[in-house]
Structures are given as structure tokens and as C-alpha cells.
C-alpha positions in Angstrom: -20.3 -66.2 51.4 -17.4 -64.7 53.2 -17.6 -61.2 54.7 -14.8 -58.7 54.5 -14.2 -59.0 58.2 -13.7 -62.8 57.9 -11.3 -62.2 55.1 -9.4 -59.6 57.1 -9.1 -62.0 60.1 -7.7 -64.7 57.8 -5.3 -62.3 56.2 -4.0 -61.2 59.6 -3.5 -64.9 60.7 -1.5 -65.6 57.6 0.6 -62.5 58.1 1.3 -63.5 61.7 2.4 -67.0 60.6 4.6 -65.4 58.0 6.2 -63.1 60.6 6.7 -66.2 62.8 8.5 -68.0 60.1 10.8 -65.1 59.5 11.6 -64.4 63.1 15.0 -65.3 64.5 14.1 -65.3 68.2 12.0 -68.2 69.6 9.9 -65.9 71.8 9.0 -63.8 68.8 8.1 -66.9 66.8 5.9 -68.1 69.7 4.3 -64.7 70.1 3.4 -64.5 66.4 2.0 -68.1 66.5 -0.2 -67.1 69.4 -1.4 -64.1 67.5 -2.1 -66.3 64.4 -4.2 -68.7 66.6 -6.2 -65.7 68.0 -6.8 -64.4 64.5 -7.9 -67.9 63.4 -10.3 -68.1 66.3 -11.8 -64.8 65.3 -12.1 -65.9 61.7 -13.9 -69.1 62.7 -16.4 -67.1 64.8 -16.9 -64.6 61.9 -17.3 -67.5 59.4 -20.0 -69.0 61.7 -21.8 -65.7 61.8 -21.6 -65.4 58.0 -23.2 -68.8 57.7 -25.9 -68.0 60.1 -26.6 -64.7 58.4 -26.8 -66.4 55.0 -29.2 -69.1 56.4 -31.4 -66.4 57.9 -31.4 -64.5 54.6 -32.4 -67.6 52.7 -35.1 -68.3 55.3 -36.6 -64.8 54.9 -36.4 -65.0 51.1 -38.3 -68.3 51.2 -40.9 -66.9 53.5 -41.5 -64.0 51.1 -41.9 -66.3 48.1 -44.1 -68.8 49.9 
């Protein structure tokens, strides 16, 4: 289960990589690649939060059933 924020971060990382590929100047390429890495890190953290939230929801659902 991926949240909207996780999807947003991944979209931003992809966009930054695309801008890097299109850039003519090396410093612009490098800047966009750094931005993509930052967005990827945010996406990884958000994905971990999504997984923890899903596990907690499952745990609560099982407690209610049991």
C-alpha cells in the first residue's frame, strides 16, 4: 500500500532525473541528480512509514477479531 506522498516523492525523483538528462550544463545535471537522490531518500522513508502503518493496522484488526 503506497500513500499519495510516497508516490509524489517518487514522481519528483523521476522528474529530477529527467531534467538532469535534458540539461546541457554539467553543474545543472549534478544539481538535478542530487535533487533526485534527496527525493528518493524521502520516498524510501515514506515507504517505510507506509509499511509500518499497514502492519499496525493489521495488528489492530487481528486484535479486534481475536
